[in-house]
C-alpha positions in Angstrom: 81.6 62.9 111.7 84.6 62.2 109.5 85.6 58.7 108.2 88.5 57.0 110.0 91.5 55.1 108.7 94.4 53.4 110.4 97.3 55.7 111.2 99.7 53.5 109.1 97.7 54.5 106.0 98.6 58.2 106.2 102.2 58.0 107.4 105.5 56.3 106.8 108.0 55.6 109.4 111.2 57.6 109.2 114.4 55.8 109.9 117.1 57.7 111.8 120.5 56.1 111.4 122.5 57.2 114.4 120.6 57.1 117.6 122.4 60.2 118.7 122.7 60.7 122.5 121.1 64.0 123.6 124.1 64.8 125.9 126.6 64.6 123.0 125.0 67.3 120.8 124.6 71.1 121.2 121.9 72.5 123.3 122.4 76.0 121.8 121.5 77.3 118.3 125.0 77.7 117.0 125.6 78.9 113.4 125.7 76.0 111.0 123.6 73.7 113.1 120.0 72.8 112.5 117.1 71.9 114.8 117.1 68.5 116.5 114.4 66.8 118.5 114.9 64.7 121.6 112.2 62.9 123.6 111.7 66.3 125.4 111.1 68.3 122.2 113.1 70.6 120.0 115.9 71.3 122.5 119.0 70.3 120.7 120.9 71.4 117.6 122.6 69.1 115.1 125.3 69.1 112.5 123.9 69.1 109.0 125.0 65.6 108.3 123.0 64.4 111.3 119.9 66.1 110.1 118.4 63.3 108.1 114.9 64.8 107.4 113.8 67.7 105.2 110.2 68.8 105.2 107.3 68.2 107.5 107.3 65.4 110.0 106.1 64.3 113.4 108.5 63.3 116.2 107.1 61.0 118.8 108.6 60.9 122.3 108.9 57.1 122.4 110.4 56.4 125.8 110.3 57.9 129.2 108.3 60.5 131.2 107.0 62.3 128.2 106.1 59.1 126.3 103.4 59.9 123.7 104.1 63.6 123.4 104.4 64.5 119.7 106.3 67.4 118.1 105.8 69.0 114.7 108.9 69.4 112.6 109.6 71.1 109.3 112.5 72.3 107.2 115.8 70.5 107.8 115.9 68.6 111.1 117.0 65.4 112.9 116.4 63.4 116.0 118.2 61.9 119.0 117.6 58.6 120.7 114.3 57.6 122.3 112.2 59.1 119.5 110.2 57.8 116.6 109.6 59.6 113.4 106.4 59.6 111.3 106.4 61.2 107.9 102.9 62.3 106.8 101.8 61.3 103.3 101.1 64.8 102.0 98.7 63.8 99.3 96.2 62.5 102.0 97.0 64.3 105.2 97.9 67.8 106.4 100.8 67.5 108.9 99.3 70.2 111.3 96.0 68.4 111.3 97.5 65.0 112.1 99.7 66.5 114.8 96.7 67.8 116.6 95.3 64.3 116.7 98.5 62.5 117.7 99.7 65.0 120.3 97.6 63.2 122.9 99.1 60.5 125.2 95.7 58.7 125.2 96.1 58.0 121.5 99.1 55.8 121.9 99.5 52.2 123.1 101.9 52.4 125.9 103.9 49.5 127.3 106.3 49.2 130.3 105.8 50.5 133.8 109.0 51.8 135.4 110.2 52.9 131.9 107.1 53.5 129.7 107.5 53.3 125.9 105.3 53.6 122.8 104.3 50.4 121.2 104.5 51.7 117.7 103.2 48.7 115.7 100.0 48.6 117.7 99.6 52.4 117.6 99.9 52.4 113.8 96.7 50.4 113.7 94.8 53.0 115.7 92.2 54.9 113.7 92.4 58.6 112.9 89.7 60.8 111.3 90.4 61.7 107.7 88.3 64.4 106.0 89.5 65.8 102.6 92.9 67.6 102.7 91.4 71.0 102.2 89.1 70.5 105.1 92.0 69.4 107.2 93.8 72.6 106.4 90.8 74.7 107.4 90.6 72.8 110.7 94.4 73.2 111.3 94.2 77.0 110.7 91.2 77.2 113.0 93.0 75.3 115.7 96.2 77.2 115.3 94.2 80.4 116.2 92.1 78.9 119.0 94.9 77.0 120.7 97.1 80.1 120.6 94.3 82.0 122.4 94.0 79.4 125.1 97.8 79.0 125.5 98.1 82.8 125.9 95.6 82.8 128.8 97.4 79.8 130.4 100.7 81.6 130.0 99.3 84.7 131.7 97.9 82.6 134.6 101.2 80.7 135.0 103.0 84.0 135.1 100.6 85.4 137.7 101.3 82.3 139.8 105.0 83.0 139.6 104.6 86.6 140.5 102.4 85.8 143.5 105.1 83.4 144.8 107.8 86.0 144.3 105.8 88.6 146.2 105.4 86.1 149.1 109.1 85.4 149.2 109.8 89.1 149.1 107.6 89.6 152.2 109.3 86.6 153.9 112.7 88.3 153.3 111.4 91.6 154.6 109.9 90.2 157.9 112.8 87.9 158.6 114.9 91.0 158.3 112.9 92.8 160.9 110.3 94.4 158.6 112.4 97.5 157.8 115.0 96.1 155.4 115.1 97.4 151.9 113.8 94.9 149.3 117.0 95.5 147.3 119.2 94.2 150.1 120.2 90.5 149.8 119.3 88.3 152.8 122.3 87.2 154.9 124.5 90.0 153.5 126.4 92.2 156.1 124.1 95.1 155.0 121.0 93.0 155.6 122.2 91.9 159.0 123.1 95.4 160.0 119.5 96.6 159.5 118.0 94.1 162.0 116.4 95.4 165.2 118.9 96.0 167.9 117.0 93.6 170.3 117.3 90.6 167.9 120.1 88.1 168.4 122.2 87.0 165.5 123.6 83.6 166.3 124.4 80.2 164.8 121.5 77.8 164.3 123.3 75.3 166.5 122.9 77.6 169.5 119.1 77.7 169.2 118.6 74.2 167.8 119.8 70.7 168.3 120.9 69.7 164.8 121.4 66.0 163.9 121.9 64.3 160.5 119.7 61.2 159.7 120.6 57.6 159.6 122.8 56.2 156.7 120.8 53.8 154.5 122.4 50.5 153.6 121.2 47.2 152.1 121.6 45.4 155.4 119.4 47.9 157.1 116.5 47.4 154.6 115.4 44.4 156.6 115.4 43.5 160.3 113.3 43.1 163.4 112.5 46.8 163.9 111.4 48.0 160.4 109.9 51.5 160.5 109.0 54.2 157.9 111.5 57.0 157.4 111.6 60.3 155.5 113.9 60.9 152.5 114.9 64.1 150.8 112.2 63.7 148.2 109.5 63.5 151.0 110.4 67.0 152.3 109.2 69.9 150.1 108.8 73.5 151.2 106.5 73.6 154.2 105.1 70.2 153.2 106.0 66.6 154.0 104.8 63.9 151.7 104.1 60.6 153.5 102.4 58.8 150.6 105.6 57.0 149.4 107.6 55.9 152.4 110.2 53.2 152.6 111.2 51.1 155.6 114.5 50.7 157.4 115.6 48.9 160.5 115.7 51.2 163.6 116.6 49.2 166.7 115.6 50.7 170.1 119.1 52.2 170.6 118.4 54.4 167.5 115.1 55.8 168.7 116.4 58.6 170.8 118.5 60.0 167.9 116.4 59.2 164.8 112.8 59.2 165.9 111.0 62.5 165.0 109.0 64.5 167.5 106.2 67.0 166.6 107.8 70.4 166.0 111.1 69.0 164.5 112.2 70.9 161.5 113.5 68.7 158.7 116.1 70.3 156.4 117.4 68.9 153.1 121.1 68.3 152.9 121.2 68.1 149.1 119.0 68.5 146.1 117.9 72.0 147.1 120.0 72.5 150.3 118.0 74.3 153.0 114.5 73.2 151.8 112.6 72.5 155.0 109.3 71.5 156.5 108.0 71.0 160.1 107.1 67.5 161.2 103.6 67.7 162.9 103.5 64.1 164.1 101.6 61.1 162.9 99.8 57.9 163.9 103.0 55.8 163.8 106.7 56.5 164.8 108.6 58.3 162.0 112.4 58.4 161.4 114.6 60.1 158.9 117.4 59.3 156.6 120.9 60.8 156.2 119.8 63.1 153.4 118.0 65.1 156.0 119.0 67.2 159.0 116.7 67.3 162.0 116.6 70.7 163.9 114.9 70.5 167.3 114.3 73.8 168.9 115.8 74.7 172.3 113.9 76.9 174.7 111.3 79.2 173.3 112.3 79.1 169.6 109.7 78.5 167.0 110.6 76.0 164.2 108.5 77.9 161.7 110.7 81.0 162.2 113.7 79.0 161.2 111.8 77.6 158.2 111.2 81.1 157.0 114.8 82.1 157.6 115.8 79.2 155.4 113.4 80.3 152.7 115.0 83.7 152.7 118.5 82.2 152.6 117.6 79.8 149.8 116.0 82.6 147.8 119.2 84.5 148.0 121.2 81.4 146.9 123.0 81.5 150.2 123.9 77.8 150.1 125.0 77.8 146.5 128.7 77.3 145.7 130.2 80.7 145.0 126.8 82.0 144.1 126.4 79.5 141.2 122.9 78.2 141.3 123.8 75.3 139.0 126.5 74.1 141.4 124.8 73.3 144.7 126.8 72.1 147.7 125.7 69.5 150.2 124.7 71.3 153.4 126.7 69.5 156.0 125.7 69.4 159.7 128.6 71.6 160.5 127.7 74.2 157.9 124.1 74.2 159.0 124.8 74.5 162.7 127.2 77.4 162.0 124.8 79.4 159.8 123.9 82.6 161.6 120.3 83.8 161.5 118.4 86.5 163.3 116.4 85.4 166.3 114.0 87.7 168.0 112.3 86.8 171.2 110.0 83.8 171.3 107.0 86.1 171.5 108.1 88.1 168.5 108.8 84.9 166.5 105.3 83.7 167.1 103.8 87.0 166.0 105.8 87.2 162.8 105.3 83.5 162.0 101.5 84.1 162.4 101.6 86.9 159.9 103.7 84.9 157.4 101.5 81.8 157.9 98.5 83.9 157.0 100.2 85.1 153.8 101.2 81.6 153.0 97.7 80.4 153.4 96.5 83.2 151.1 99.1 82.3 148.5 98.1 78.6 148.7 94.5 79.5 148.0 95.5 81.7 145.1 97.7 79.0 143.6 94.9 76.4 144.0 92.5 78.6 142.2 95.0 79.3 139.4 95.8 75.6 139.1 92.1 74.8 138.8 91.7 77.3 136.0 94.8 75.9 134.2 93.4 72.3 134.4 90.0 73.4 133.1 91.6 75.4 130.3 93.8 72.4 129.3 90.6 70.3 129.3 88.9 72.8 127.2 91.8 73.0 124.7 91.7 69.2 124.3 87.9 69.2 123.8 88.1 72.0 121.1 90.8 70.0 119.3 88.7 66.8 119.5 85.5 68.5 118.3 87.3 70.0 115.4 89.3 67.0 114.1 86.4 64.6 114.4 83.9 66.9 112.6 81.7 67.6 115.6 82.5 71.2 115.2 82.1 72.8 111.7 85.1 75.2 111.7 83.8 76.9 108.5 80.8 78.3 110.3 82.0 78.5 113.8 82.6 81.8 115.4 86.0 82.4 117.1 85.7 81.0 120.6 86.4 83.5 123.3 88.0 82.5 126.6 84.7 82.5 128.4 82.7 80.6 125.8 82.5 77.0 124.9 82.1 74.7 121.9 78.6 73.0 122.2 78.4 69.2 122.7 82.0 68.5 123.5 82.1 68.2 127.2 81.9 70.2 130.4 81.5 74.0 130.2 84.7 76.0 130.6 82.8 78.6 132.7 84.2 76.8 135.7 87.6 77.8 134.5 86.5 81.4 134.2 85.0 81.3 137.7 88.3 79.9 139.0 90.2 82.7 137.3 87.9 85.2 138.9 88.5 83.8 142.4 92.3 84.1 142.0 93.7 87.5 143.2 95.1 90.0 140.9 98.8 90.4 140.9 99.9 92.5 143.8 97.1 91.4 146.2 99.5 89.6 148.4 102.0 91.6 150.5 
């Protein structure tokens, strides 16, 4: 094991003069600009006069959601607000070695709750391992190679997850279009609608569903004699309703008929991602909904999950975007939603197609869970390899390169679980 010293002995604190605001600088690498670091990483570009640092350094995300994340900088560079700069003392520490130690949120002393921040003075007293500089360089070289191997596997798995999701959406579009539409035809286009089975109706949602917008939230309604939980936009994700973080609003008895949810109601987001939807299955207590959501209650023999899949196809085609611009999203008003025309087969056909799509969705969910499990284990493994190397538990001079299915001894749980989880996930193309 290597000796340890306080972090403040191997770094000096860099002083940035301006406190540049991220939104006021370029987000593109324009000629004449140099790299800049925000609390999110190297995602801005600065004028030369704002690039105060030249050479290796460490940029600490000091405030916000990524608090404690550390980025390695070199060359000419600068920073924006909500960051702290540490300049390694090159005679005693290799910057890449120190970066591997510090790029761990658990290293830092964090204060605050709603807005977390790094308590730098306390953190500078935290110990860091300090072998000789030449050994640090060997360790940094070893970790550059090993971490790159793991990151490549993680990138491949993430890409597989994305492709599986895309394949599922493609199948949704195909079945919502009658099962015979070309995959190159955009949903909701005249060509797409023209290929639907002749027996299917094409009609506005408002004909098949009773569509109502939720109750307006106000300060006065946050207290009262009839407080009850309600769903917000954030609670409604695709095919999933999160009831862990609910707020209360006053819903007097005269509101119950309109705003109380019934099992089978489809909740549809008005903004954020207009059209995102999930079916309310019921619960132990009465549940209501806020104005940011529409409630679509089926009339007759219509299946709410059929409408959910229609909406997935429409959102995938950016149907609710403004002029096709995915960065400018409209609010989906009740009038617009009710007037949106979708294909509606018979109730029996809806149930059969929904059953097929639900089975595909369940298969996708299992695959995503397996991939997420492998990613979590690979991330754990990466951290353990780094910890073993920088503390001296692993001798990198004699260590063999670590393959994806192998593990460094004595540094934690085996990564074979990650390999097994990878094996359980389907190969690309298995869905559909």
